[in-house]
N, C-alpha and C positions, 0 to 999 in steps of 0.2 A: 206205693204208699210207704212212707217211712214210719218207724216205730219208736216210741219214747216210753221207757219204764220209769215210773216214779216208785221207788221202794223206800219205805220208812219204818221207823219204830216209834211207838208213842205209849206211854203208861199214863200220863196225867191228861192226855188229850190235846196238849198244846201243839205238839208236832203234828198230830193228825189234822188240826186246823190249818197249819201251814201247808201240809200236803194237799189238802182240799183246795186251797188257794192256788197252789202251783198247778193243779189239775185244771182248774177253771181257766187259767191263763193259757195252758197248753192246748186246751180244746178250742181255743179261738183260732187255732191254725187247722183249717180243714184238711190239709194234705198230710197230717201226721195222725196216726192211730196211737192213743195213749192208754196205758195201763197203770192203775194205781193199786199197788199191793202192799200189804204189811210185810215186814221183812221175814216173819215166821211163815208166811204163806207163799213166799216167792222162792224159786229155785233156779238152777242153772239153765233150764230150758227157757225160762222167762228172760234170763240175761242174754242168752244166745239170740232170742227173738228181737231184742232191742238194737236199734241202731244208735241210741243215746240213752243215758241214765241220769236220773235226778235222784240223789240220795237225801233222805231226811232223818235227823237224828236229835234226840235230846242230848245235852251235855250231862253225863253222869260222872261226878267226882272229877270233873276236868277232862273227861275223855268221852270218846264215841260210845254210844249205848251198847250194852251186851247183845241186844236183839239184832242191831244192824252188823255188829262185829260177827255175830253167829252166821248171818246171811253171807257175809263176805268169805268166812271160813269154809262154809258148805259149798260155795260155788267156785272157789279159787282153782282147785285142781281140775274141776270138771271143764274148765275153759282153758286150761294150759294148752299151748300150741295154737291158740287163737290167733289167726292172721290179721284180725282187725284191731283198730286202735280207736274205739268208740269215744265220742265226747261225753263228758260228765260235768255236773255242777252239784252243788249241795246247799242245803239250808239246815240250820242248827237252831234249836230252841235252848237258850243257855240261861242258867241261873248265875253263872260266873261271867267270863268273857268269851267262852266258845272257842278260843284258839286251840286249846288242847284236843278238842274233838276233830277240828278241821286238820290239824297236823297229823293226827293218827289216820284219819281217812286218806289223806294224800299219800301217806306212806304205804298204805295197804294197796290202794288201787294203782299205784305206780307199778306194782308187780303183775298186774293183769295183762298188758298195760292198758291204761285209759288216758285220755288227754283231757285236762281241765281246760274248760272253754269260757268260764265265767267265775268271778270272785263269789265266794260263798255268801249267802245271806245269813247273818247271825241276828237272831231276835233275842235281845236280852230282857229277862224279866217277863212280865205278862205279855201275852200275844195281844197286839193291839192293831188298829186298822192300818197303820203304816207298815208294820210287819207283814201283815196279810197281803197288802198291796205289793210289797217288795217280792214276796213269794210268787204272786200272780205274774208279775213281770218276768221273774226268773224262768217260770214254766213257759210263758210265751216266747221268751228269747231263745230258749233252747229248741222249742218246737219249730219256730220260724227258721232258725239256723239249719235245722235238719231238712225242713221243706225246701229251702233255697239252695241246699247243697253246700253251704258254708262250712259245715262240720261233716 
């Protein structure tokens, strides 16, 4: 059984809705166990458990949220020496264009290291049915790739 961790931060509830959609997609893949955790509740043990990671964050002031940044800071040194290079993808709830949050995430996770396996889903403005569907597809894509051994 492969493991997928969806770790997210949300204050307004928008990113939480996107995370739930990603979870719904990931759970369509029976061969993958998925955990959905708020960034403040997740730790390095959760990260070590995961064969793949899906990050979710709101865009705050053009950057990654403080909550997700905190998770990454708390887990970085704990997984140093990691011999794995797990796949990751991301979804961003953006009031602006979301590119600053994506850029910051890519710089941080490059130090773990992790491999980006899908383009980020950026949902600009209010979360709508299209944004939810894109996150559901992203969750399914990452889970299916893990199950098939593609990642």
